[in-house]
N, C-alpha and C positions, 0 to 999 in steps of 0.2 A: 505492499499499499505505500502510497506515494503522499505524503503531509507535508511536502515542500512547496511554500509559496516564492513566484516569484515577484522581486523588486526592479524598481527602475535601477540601472544601474550608476552606482557611485563610489566614494573612496571607502569600503566598508573592511577594507584590511586588516584587522584589530587583534592583539594590542600592538600597538608602536611602541619605542623608547623614546621619551620626552629628553631633552638635552635643552641647554643653556648655550647659547654660542655668542662666543665674544668676536669683537669686530673693533680694527681701528681705524683711521683713514686720514692725513694730515692735520694730524693733533687731535682728532674728535674720536672719542668711542662710545661706544654702545653696547645693550645685550639684547640678543632676540631667542625667544623661546622658539622651540622647532620638533615636529616631530615625524616631521617624513625625513629620515635618515634612516644610513644602513651600511654596509660593509659590500662592496664592488669587486676587491680583487685582495688576494693575500701576499705574495711577492711580487711589486712592493704591495705592503698593505694599503688599500685606498679605500677611502668613504665618499661621501655625497651628502648634503642637504639640499632640499628646496625650499626656495625661499619666493615669496609672492613677490610681484614686480614693484605695488605700490609701498612696501615696506622700506620703514628709513633706512634700515640695514642693509637693504639689495644691492644699493650704488657703492657702498662704503666696501662691502666685503668684493664686488666686482672690480672696482678701480685699485682695492689693496692686494689684490689677489691671494688674498689668505684669510684665515678664520682658525679660531679655536674651537672645541666642542668640547664642553664641560658637563660631566652627567651629574644627575641631579639625586639627591637623597630626599628621603621624606620630611628632612628639617628644611631642605629647598625648595619643596612644594608651593610653599605658597608665595615665596617672592619669584619664584620661575613661571606662576600663573600672573603675575603682576607684571612680568616682563613683556606675556604675550599679548597683553589687553592695552597696554600703557606706548605710547610713542617717544623714542628716544627724541625725536622734534621738539618736545615739549619740556624733558627730565633728564637728568644723568641718573640712568638706573642705579650702576653701583652706590651712588650716594644713597638714592631715596631707598635702597633695598637693604642697606648697611653692607655691601659686599665688597671685599676688598681686591683688589687688580694687582695683579705683579706679571711684572715683565715675561714676555715667553724667549725663548733661546733663539728662533730661528724666524718666527713672523711677528709683523706689528701687534697682532692683535692680544690683548692682555690673556694672563688665564685667572681665572676665579678660585681665588686661595680658597673659598669654603667647598668647591667641589672636590670629591675623592678621587676625581681620575680626570687628566686635561688633555687633549690629544689636537696638538699641533699641526693644521694640514695648509697644504700648500697647491692652489687649484691649479691643475692639468687641462680641463676641457669645462666648457660651458653648453646646456642642451636650453635649448629657448622653446616653453609651453604656451599656449594664450595666457593663464591664469598664474605660472610661475615658474621660474628658471628653474634649471636644475646644477649645481655646480660642483663637479665631480674632482676631489685632493686627495693628493698622497698624504700619509699620515708620516711628518718628518720627525714627530716627537713625541712621546708619551710620559707624564709625571702623575707621580701617586702618591699617595697618604701613606708613610711608612707602618702604619699599624696595621694595613691590608695585606702587607706580605706575612707570610710565613714562617716558621724556620726553615724551608726548604729554601725561601725566595719566591713561593709561586704567590700569584697575585691572587687573590681572594676577593673575587667583587661579590660573592655571596653573603659576606660581613660589612657591604658597604650601607644596605639599606635603600636600594635604589628605586626608583620608583618608576610605572609602566603609564601610557595614556590608553585608554579603551572607550572609542565613542562616546568621548566629550567628558571624562572624569579620570580624576588620577588616583592609581591604587599604587600600593606599598609590594614588592617582593619579597614576604615574609614566609612564607610556605616551604615548608621543606621540601627538596627535589623530588622527582617522581624517579628519577634515574638519572645515568651517566651515558654519555655517547658510545652509542654499542652495548648496552644494558640487554636489551633484547636478544643477543649472542653471547651472551655470558657467560663462562663457567662459572660453576659452582664455588670452587676454591678461590675467584678472583673477587668473587662478589663477598666474600666472606672478609680477604682481605681491606676490599675497600672499608667495609663497615666498618672494620677493625681502625682502621686510618680514620674515619669519622668520627668514632668513640673518643678517639686519642686526641682530635683535632677540638671536640666540643669541652672535654676534661682542659686541653691547654689555653681554649678561650677563656673559660672562668675563671681559671687561674690568673692569668693576666687581667681581668676585671676586676678580680679581688685585691690586686696590686695596686691598681689604679685607684683604689677607694682612701 
């Protein structure tokens, strides 16, 4: 029995990451909230953002040829929403939201210090569409908070409290993972080893939190 209902074509692909993109040009800086972003290549690492042509940041990004993607945590969600509805033509978003701009290593745009992970991006291509322009860029540097690295030096984004955007609403990513890549074909002994590593990581995390108190 087919109980599907056909809808009009639309941008229904959800959930998507929500990120805070910083940009700068000719001494001016700005922040823009972007939900249309993703990875397009592994080597070299490449990403994209799609920016509405009318946004104040659009020309700054295009003229400077670069931007920074700042990942968003639950603590940043309110500021990120505000940056998505207000225009940088009228206000300094860094100042209004109490966010700290720190210099990047390779691009003009600053990093947002309060973001746990920052990706410096240099534009390689621009694709024009009726409402948005897609800027494809190489990720030329990545910065992360030190406390997101585990004992082996691996980046643990599951500890960052990141946020996704789903059909007009923000959601925290706090649930336990359903499985690791390849878990459907994993050998039982491998699954047991991973579970032991998870338990050890949770104990280590609890110990670090107690030490910080």
